[in-house]
N, C-alpha and C positions, 0 to 999 in steps of 0.2 A: 822291662825285668820285674819281677815280681819281689813282694817284700816281705808278704802274707797274707795267708786264705783264711777266713774262718768259714766253716763251712754249719748249717744246722739242717735243717728238713725241707724247707723251701725256699730257704731265702741264701744267698754269699754275699758277702763282702771279699772286697781283693784292695790291697792297698798293691800302688809299683809307682815308679819314681818315670818319669819318659823324660829329656831332655834337660834334666835337673827338677825339675816341679815330681812335686806330690800327688799320687791321688788316693783317691778312696770313696770305693764304688761300692754302691746295696741292693742288690738283683734280687726279682724275684726270679728260682728259675722254672719258666715255664716253658713250653715247646711258642718258635717264634710261627710257626702256622698258623696247627690246630690252638696253641693256648692251655692241652692239656699239661698239668704236673707231673705224668708219668713220666720220664726223664731219667741215663744211667747215664754216668758218668762214661766216654770215650776214646779216651786220650787225648795228648796236648796237638797243638799246632805253633809251632815258633812262628812269631812275626818280626816282620824286623822294630818295629815300632813296638810293639808291646812284651817281647822276650815270647816264652814261652803260656799261650794262650788255652787255660781247659775246652776240650773240646766237650758236648752234650750229644745224646741220639735219642729221637720222641720213640715210647715203647708202644704208643698210641700210633703214629701215621711216618712212622721210622725217618722223620726230617735230622735233618746232624746241622747243627747249630752250636754258636757262642755266645755271651753275652753280651759281647760287643760289637756285635754285629747289626743289633738297634742302633749303634753310634755313626756305620758305612748306612743303612738301608734306608737311614728315615729320610733322604737324599745327600747323596754324595756329596756337594757341597752347601752347607748354611750362609744364605747373602746376608748380608749390611747394608743397607740403603744408605747415603750423604743428603743430606738437601743441598746444594748451592747457596746461601741466600738471599745473592745480589740475580741470579740469571735464571731464580728457578730451578736450577736442573739437576735430576735424580743419577746420580752416580751411584751404580750399584755394586759389591763384591762380592765376589763363591768363598768363600773359608775352605781349605780342604780340608780331610779329616786332621791329619795330624794337628792343624792351626784352631779346628776345633776343640783338639785334647788339648792343650795348650788355652782355648780362651783367648785366645786373641780377641780384642776388639779394639774397636776402631775410632777416634775421641768425632763426634758431629759435627765442634768448627772449633776457629780456630782461640786456641787460649795460649797464655803468658810463653806459661812452661816449655807447648809448642814451639811454639814460634822462637824461645830461647832452642829445644829439639835440633829444630830445622839451621839457626844459626850453626850450631858445633855441628849436624853435617856438611854446611857449607867449607865449614873447616875443616875438621880432622876427619870427616865421613865422606862415603865411596858408597853407591845405588850401580848396583850393573845386572846383569841379564850373561849367561854364560850360554849360548844358542845350541852350542855342542852338545852341553851335559842339558840342557830346559834347565838351569838349574835359579833362581834367583836369590839376589844377594846384599846385605847391606850390613858395611865393617865403618866400625870405628879404629881407629891407632892413633897416639901417643908417642912419644918419651916415658918408655921407662922410667930414667932419674927424676924427673919429677913428675909425673901424671898422675902415678899407681895408685894415688887418693883418688885422684879425680875421679876416674873411673869406677875404682870398689866401691865410693860409696855415691857420687854424684851423681855418675849416667845408670847406674843399675838401676839406680831409687824413680830416677825418672819416666825410663820404661817400662819399671814398672809400674806408675802412677798411668800414664799415657795411655801404654798398650796391656796394660793387664797379665804381664809373662816373664819372666829372670831369663837373664843371658850372660853368659861364662867369660869373664874377663882372664884374660892369660897372655904370655911371649908371644908375638910374632915376627919370629925375627928379631930385627933389629926393634919393634916394636913392641908397647903392647895394648891394646881396648882386647873388643870384641869382634866378633863377625857372626850372624844367624841367618838363615833361607826363609825369606818370606816369596810367597806372590805376592799376596793378597796385600803384604808394608809395603816390596815394591812398586805396585802399582799405586797404593795409595798415597803412599810422599813422590811422586812421579806424576800422575794423574789427576788429583786431586790438591794438592797442593800444590806444585805445581816445580819441582827441584831436579835437574839435572840425571838421566840415567847414563851412567857409560862416562865417558872424558869429561870431569867437569866445566874442565878451565876454560870449554870452549863456547857452553851457551851459562856458566852462572850465571846468577839475576838474586835477587830479593823479588821472592815469589808473592804474582800480585794480591795473592788474596793476602798478607803480612802488609802489603802496602795502603790498604784500604786502614788501619789507622795505628800510629803513629806510637803507640804504646806495644805492639805488635814490633813495630818497625827497634823500639830500642829494648827488647830482647832477642831478638833475633840478632840484633850487632851484638847486643852483650855476649850470645853463647857465641859467636867465628870472636870475639875480643878475646874468650877465655879458650881458644883450642888454637887458632891463626896472627893472633895478640899478644906484648907481653909490655905486663907496665916497667921500668926501665928505675933504678936511681942513680941515677950519676950526681959526681960532686954539689959537696953540701947539703948533702937530699934534694935534689933540685930533681924530679918526677917528670919522664916520658910517657906517655901512652904511644905504642909505636906497634902498627898492625902491617903483616905480609902478605900480599898472594899476585899466584903467579896469570892472574888474570888483569887489564890493566883496563875493561871499560866498567867491571866487578867492583874493585875496587872506589875507580873512580863513582859511578854509585855511590859510594858507603861514605864519601868525601862531597858530593855534593849535599845529605842528606844532614851530616853532620855540620857541613858550614850554614846551611840552613835551620838548625836547633839554635847555632849558637857558639861553633865552637871554631875556634881558626887551626884550619884545620892544613898539612905541608904536604904537597905529596910529590915521592924519590923512587926514582930507578935505580935498582940495584944489581949487582951480581953477585950471586948467595951459593956457598958451597954445602952441600948439605949430609953429613958425615954419615946420615943412614941411605944414601944410595949412592958415596961416592961421587956426587960430579955438580957439576956447578949450572946452576937456573938464574937466568934474569926475573926479577922478580921489583912488584913494587910496591909502595910502600907508604904507608897513612903518619905522621907524628902530630901528638898533638902533646904540647909541652905548660910545664907554669903548675904551680896550685890552684889558682882562679878552673883551670879546665878540670883539671882531676876533679876537686872536689864537684862541680856541676855533671863530670860525667856519676859521679858513688853517684851523688842524689837521682836523675835520670837513668838512669845505663846501667851501670855496678857489675862488678867482679861478683861470678859464682865459683870461685876455681880456688882452691885450696893453698896454692904458693900466690898468687897475688890477691888474696885474704891475709897471708901471715905480713908482705911487705906494708899495706896500707897499715896493717899492725903497728910495725914498725914506727912508719912514718905517725903516726898518734904516740907512741910510746916518746918518740924526739920531740913532742906537742909541734907536726908540724899539722896536723888537720884537725 
């Protein structure tokens, strides 16, 4: 959708908006075939992505074109190559034209923020592919009663920092979050990182690339904790960190890591009612109790979710931390 157009004798500046992103393009109007500057406007063409696109005709060779054809014709896909540091294996990802317009970038290596985002996806996220529509998607949806701020501020800024583009957050039925379509990001998160595609609880695990460094595992657990865990404050302001998952092997893996790190972790099987789906699920939970372990958690793993930060501030005001 075009916002404004500026024309001079030889240059055109067009400001437009695509998927919530604003773009400003300066292009010299010359024929893409013979490079002649003897061109004239030849109407417009409707583009699904860009809206109305100005077409030009060359008076010299009669070729018709738009200034955006360079974007498509320089190569239908732009490649981004990532090296696996351990096995020296190259992962090549091809960006589609729409992804190139969004200027999607792929992190070249694991970072604490990327590990946190992977933990977030392990909790609230889903990664999928609809074969009948040939549609790749990534979504994250939480509880609108206490997670709007988390998605609007933290998750949106994290996606922008990691991948270079903005996402829209909104209500999805009884949930709140985001949904985006990107073949490249789906393949990056599943093939390079190792997150599950489709039904995650059948194969959910801490990705091997994250297991290489304890700091990455801690940040992965922090992202998971801000979605599938919660900080409960019980009688006499006694704190308990409670984490829940539908996958017993996955929650066992989390428990084993925390036990090795010096936490005393219990694991329980429970039946839980989900108000959003009106169904009862068998879940598995870990519990970490007491101020000693909470202080250790704050210093080593931490919370980023506003609702958990508020609870920590409450305990600080009570002189407990």
